[in-house]
C-alpha positions as CSV (number, residue, x, y, z in Angstrom):
1,M,5.6,48.4,-54.3
2,T,2.6,47.8,-51.6
3,N,3.9,48.6,-48.1
4,N,2.4,46.0,-45.7
5,K,4.8,46.1,-42.9
6,G,3.5,45.6,-39.4
7,K,0.0,43.8,-40.8
8,A,1.6,40.4,-40.2
9,R,1.6,40.5,-36.4
10,N,-0.8,41.7,-33.9
11,L,1.4,43.5,-31.8
12,K,-1.3,45.3,-29.9
13,D,-2.6,42.0,-28.2
14,P,0.4,40.4,-26.5
15,K,-1.6,37.2,-26.5
16,Y,-1.1,37.0,-30.3
17,S,1.9,38.8,-30.8
18,K,3.9,35.4,-31.5
19,L,1.9,34.7,-34.5
20,S,2.6,36.0,-38.1
21,I,0.0,35.1,-40.5
22,G,1.4,34.7,-44.4
23,V,0.0,33.1,-47.7
24,C,0.6,30.6,-50.2
25,P,-0.3,30.3,-53.7
26,D,-2.9,27.8,-52.8
27,Q,-4.9,30.9,-51.9
28,W,-4.9,31.9,-55.7
29,G,-5.8,28.6,-56.8
30,V,-2.4,27.2,-57.5
31,W,-1.6,23.6,-57.2
32,F,1.2,23.1,-60.2
33,D,3.9,24.6,-61.3
34,N,2.5,25.4,-64.9
35,D,-1.1,25.1,-65.6
36,D,-3.3,27.0,-68.1
37,K,-6.1,27.1,-65.7
38,Q,-3.9,29.0,-63.2
39,I,-3.0,32.9,-62.7
40,P,0.4,34.1,-64.1
41,P,2.7,34.1,-61.0
42,R,3.7,37.6,-61.4
43,Q,-0.1,38.6,-61.2
44,T,-0.4,36.3,-58.0
45,M,2.2,37.7,-56.1
46,K,1.2,41.3,-56.8
47,E,-2.3,40.5,-55.8
48,M,-0.8,38.7,-52.4
49,A,0.7,42.3,-51.5
50,E,-2.6,44.3,-52.4
51,A,-4.4,42.0,-50.1
52,G,-2.1,43.0,-47.2
53,F,0.2,40.0,-47.0
54,E,3.7,40.5,-46.6
55,I,4.8,36.8,-45.7
56,L,5.0,34.1,-48.4
57,E,5.5,30.4,-48.7
58,T,6.1,29.8,-52.4
59,G,4.0,26.8,-53.1
60,P,4.6,24.5,-56.2
61,W,8.5,24.4,-57.0
62,G,9.0,26.3,-60.2
63,Y,5.6,28.5,-60.2
64,F,7.7,31.5,-58.7
65,P,11.3,31.7,-60.0
66,K,13.6,28.6,-59.1
67,D,16.5,31.2,-59.4
68,P,17.4,32.9,-56.0
69,K,18.3,36.2,-57.2
70,E,15.2,36.4,-59.3
71,L,13.0,35.3,-56.8
72,K,14.4,38.0,-54.2
73,A,13.9,40.6,-57.1
74,W,10.1,39.7,-57.2
75,T,9.8,39.6,-53.6
76,D,11.6,42.8,-52.9
77,E,9.5,44.4,-55.5
78,Y,6.2,43.5,-53.7
79,G,7.4,44.0,-50.0
80,M,7.2,40.0,-49.5
81,K,9.6,37.9,-47.4
82,V,9.9,34.0,-48.2
83,V,9.8,31.8,-44.9
84,A,9.1,28.4,-46.8
85,G,9.5,26.3,-49.6
86,T,6.9,23.1,-50.6
87,S,7.1,20.3,-52.7
88,W,5.5,16.7,-53.4
89,G,8.2,14.0,-52.8
90,V,8.0,10.0,-52.6
91,L,9.5,8.8,-49.5
92,H,8.0,5.1,-49.2
93,K,9.7,3.8,-52.2
94,P,13.5,3.0,-51.7
95,E,14.1,3.2,-55.8
96,Q,12.7,6.8,-55.5
97,W,14.9,8.0,-53.0
98,P,17.6,9.5,-54.9
99,E,15.3,11.7,-56.9
100,T,13.6,12.9,-54.0
101,E,16.8,13.9,-52.2
102,R,18.0,15.6,-55.6
103,H,14.7,17.6,-56.0
104,F,14.7,18.6,-52.1
105,R,18.3,19.8,-52.2
106,E,17.5,22.0,-55.3
107,I,14.5,23.5,-53.3
108,A,16.6,24.0,-50.1
109,E,19.5,25.7,-51.8
110,T,17.2,28.5,-53.4
111,H,15.4,28.7,-50.1
112,A,17.9,29.1,-48.0
113,A,19.8,31.4,-50.1
114,V,16.4,33.9,-49.6
115,G,16.7,33.4,-46.1
116,A,13.3,30.9,-45.5
117,E,13.4,28.9,-42.4
118,Y,11.0,25.9,-43.5
119,I,10.4,23.2,-45.9
120,V,7.0,21.8,-46.3
121,H,7.0,18.1,-47.3
122,L,3.8,17.0,-49.1
123,P,3.0,13.3,-49.4
124,P,2.2,12.0,-52.9
125,L,-1.5,11.4,-53.3
126,Y,-2.6,7.8,-54.3
127,R,-5.1,9.7,-56.8
128,D,-4.0,11.6,-59.5
129,D,-4.7,15.6,-58.9
130,K,-6.1,16.0,-62.4
131,T,-7.4,12.8,-63.7
132,W,-8.4,11.6,-60.3
133,E,-6.9,8.0,-61.3
134,W,-5.5,5.7,-58.7
135,T,-1.5,5.9,-58.8
136,D,-0.7,4.0,-55.8
137,D,-1.6,1.6,-52.9
138,R,-4.2,3.4,-50.6
139,V,-2.8,1.9,-47.5
140,L,1.0,1.4,-47.2
141,S,2.5,-1.8,-46.4
142,P,4.6,-2.2,-42.9
143,E,7.6,-2.0,-45.2
144,A,6.6,0.7,-47.0
145,W,5.7,2.6,-43.9
146,N,8.9,1.7,-42.2
147,T,10.7,3.2,-45.4
148,Y,8.6,6.3,-45.1
149,I,9.6,7.0,-41.7
150,T,13.2,6.1,-42.2
151,N,13.5,8.4,-45.2
152,A,11.5,11.3,-43.6
153,N,14.1,11.4,-40.7
154,K,17.0,11.2,-43.4
155,L,15.5,14.2,-45.3
156,G,14.7,16.2,-42.5
157,K,18.3,15.7,-41.3
158,I,19.8,16.9,-44.4
159,M,17.4,19.8,-44.6
160,K,18.4,21.1,-41.0
161,E,22.2,19.9,-41.2
162,D,22.9,20.8,-45.0
163,Y,20.6,23.9,-45.2
164,G,19.5,25.2,-42.0
165,L,16.0,24.6,-42.8
166,K,13.3,22.9,-40.7
167,M,11.1,20.4,-42.5
168,V,7.7,19.7,-41.6
169,L,5.3,16.9,-43.0
170,H,1.9,18.0,-44.2
171,P,-1.2,15.8,-44.0
172,H,-3.3,15.8,-47.1
173,G,-6.6,14.0,-48.3
174,D,-6.1,11.0,-50.4
175,S,-2.7,10.8,-49.1
176,H,-1.0,8.1,-46.8
177,I,-0.9,10.9,-43.9
178,E,-4.3,12.1,-43.6
179,T,-6.3,10.8,-40.5
180,P,-5.6,11.4,-36.9
181,E,-4.3,7.9,-36.4
182,E,-1.8,8.3,-39.1
183,I,-0.6,11.6,-38.0
184,A,-0.2,10.1,-34.4
185,R,1.8,7.1,-36.1
186,I,4.1,10.0,-37.5
187,F,4.7,11.6,-34.2
188,E,5.4,8.2,-32.5
189,N,8.1,7.2,-35.2
190,T,9.9,10.3,-36.1
191,D,12.6,12.2,-34.5
192,P,11.6,15.8,-33.6
193,E,14.5,17.2,-34.1
194,Y,14.3,16.7,-37.8
195,V,10.6,16.2,-38.6
196,N,7.6,18.2,-37.0
197,L,4.0,18.8,-38.6
198,C,2.7,21.2,-40.7
199,L,-0.7,21.8,-39.2
200,D,-2.8,22.0,-42.1
201,T,-6.3,22.6,-40.3
202,G,-8.3,21.9,-43.6
203,H,-6.9,18.5,-44.3
204,I,-7.0,17.6,-41.0
205,V,-10.8,18.2,-40.7
206,Y,-10.9,16.5,-44.3
207,G,-9.3,13.3,-42.7
208,G,-11.7,13.3,-39.7
209,G,-9.5,15.0,-37.2
210,D,-9.8,18.1,-35.0
211,P,-7.1,20.5,-35.4
212,I,-7.7,22.4,-32.3
213,E,-7.4,19.0,-29.9
214,M,-4.3,18.1,-32.2
215,V,-2.7,21.7,-31.0
216,K,-3.2,20.8,-27.5
217,K,-2.1,17.2,-27.8
218,Y,1.0,17.8,-29.6
219,P,2.2,21.2,-28.6
220,E,5.8,20.7,-29.1
221,R,5.4,19.1,-32.6
222,I,3.4,21.9,-34.0
223,T,5.7,24.2,-35.5
224,Y,4.2,25.4,-38.7
225,V,0.4,25.9,-39.8
226,H,-1.7,25.9,-42.9
227,I,-4.9,27.6,-41.8
228,K,-8.1,27.2,-43.8
229,A,-11.3,25.6,-43.6
230,F,-13.6,22.8,-44.9
231,D,-17.1,22.2,-45.2
232,P,-18.0,19.6,-42.9
233,A,-21.2,18.2,-44.9
234,L,-19.3,18.1,-48.3
235,V,-16.5,16.2,-46.4
236,K,-19.0,13.7,-45.2
237,E,-20.4,13.2,-48.7
238,A,-17.0,13.1,-50.3
239,H,-15.8,10.2,-47.8
240,E,-19.4,8.3,-48.2
241,K,-19.1,8.7,-51.9
242,D,-15.6,8.2,-52.1
243,W,-14.6,11.2,-54.2
244,P,-11.2,11.9,-55.1
245,F,-9.8,15.0,-52.9
246,G,-9.7,17.0,-56.5
247,E,-13.5,16.3,-57.0
248,A,-14.3,17.6,-53.2
249,V,-12.5,20.6,-53.9
250,A,-14.1,21.1,-57.2
251,R,-17.5,20.7,-55.6
252,G,-16.5,23.7,-53.2
253,A,-15.5,21.5,-50.2
254,S,-13.1,24.2,-49.1
255,V,-14.6,27.3,-47.8
256,T,-13.8,30.7,-47.0
257,P,-14.0,31.3,-43.0
258,P,-15.9,32.0,-40.7
259,A,-17.6,29.2,-42.9
260,G,-16.9,25.7,-42.3
261,E,-14.6,24.0,-39.5
262,P,-12.5,24.5,-37.6
263,D,-13.7,27.5,-35.5
264,M,-11.3,30.1,-36.5
265,Q,-11.1,31.9,-33.2
266,E,-11.1,28.8,-30.9
267,L,-8.0,27.5,-33.3
268,V,-6.0,31.4,-33.2
269,D,-6.6,31.0,-29.6
270,A,-5.2,27.4,-29.2
271,L,-2.1,28.6,-31.3
272,A,-1.5,31.6,-29.2
273,A,-1.6,29.5,-26.1
274,L,1.6,27.6,-27.2
275,D,3.2,31.0,-26.8
276,K,6.0,30.3,-29.5
277,E,6.9,32.3,-32.4
278,M,5.0,30.6,-35.4
279,Y,4.0,31.1,-39.2
280,V,0.5,30.9,-40.1
281,I,0.1,30.6,-43.5
282,C,-3.2,31.3,-45.1
283,E,-4.8,29.0,-47.8
284,Q,-8.0,27.6,-49.5
285,D,-8.0,25.1,-52.0
286,L,-9.6,26.4,-54.9
287,Y,-8.3,24.8,-58.3
288,P,-9.5,25.8,-60.5
289,A,-10.5,29.4,-59.7
290,D,-12.0,32.1,-61.7
291,P,-9.1,34.7,-61.9
292,S,-11.3,37.5,-60.4
293,F,-12.1,35.4,-57.3
294,P,-9.0,35.0,-55.2
295,L,-8.2,38.7,-54.4
296,P,-11.3,39.7,-53.1
297,N,-11.7,36.4,-51.1
298,A,-8.2,36.8,-49.7
299,I,-9.0,40.2,-48.4
300,K,-12.2,39.0,-46.9
301,T,-10.2,36.0,-45.5
302,R,-7.2,38.0,-44.0
303,E,-9.6,40.7,-42.7
304,Y,-11.5,38.1,-40.9
305,L,-8.6,36.2,-39.3
306,A,-7.4,39.7,-38.2
307,S,-10.7,40.0,-36.4
308,C,-9.6,36.7,-34.6
309,G,-6.2,38.4,-33.5
310,L,-4.3,36.8,-36.2
311,G,-2.4,39.7,-37.9
312,T,-4.0,43.2,-38.2
313,L,-5.9,45.3,-40.5
């Protein structure tokens, strides 16, 4: 077992001491529960520990063990602590609500049992992750949007009241929550007791927003973070040529900081200024990734973020 205790928080500088850095499978190029282009899950968790991480978001449901006892055995072996689960779920189509509720209850049961605190809800994309074919309307109708809001509040209430988990909505390229205007609409219409935001800094840049300004504008609604960077030139080209999000990633739009935007020192300082306990989960969209790339890249990223005050070496 790798001993990384004490690296997640920067206790040497009180300014940053409430921020805890973690990691999720996306940093290892994992987008799916099962895919032959991905690194095997046990190798991923082992390398996460080798890279110096001790806090874990589990990523695609089923990539790591679904059984809480087995998941706990893995995390104990590698010195990791699970703080969140993640999954896709359709909220804007009434006929799919029963399956979304069932799916999230299954995830919540496992994650509550291992002591997690958050559930990250990913909006389904309107273009398929693998084929890049259109799967949904690009813009939601007013009726579909209202259904989305109603079901987001409903799901967040179930997560909190039945499982003690806090639900955060995750903006995403090629989804119905991508632009600053769409994110603002979420804030205006959802109940902050049940729904807040996973500030994914890379996807906000991809959607044309400024994550640092968002932290300052919505301090009460920012409760959980995915920290990553995107190349603004490739983002611009992706939108001009209407690439699917997956194509933008395949062309290298998601980059290793300090490359790309946002400026990580400014971002970490803005998060620290919120003066509240917060998990900041390290990510980089790398699907598909050369198996030899994620470990040294993750070490480089974690060490750079430590130099910005997030965690320690």
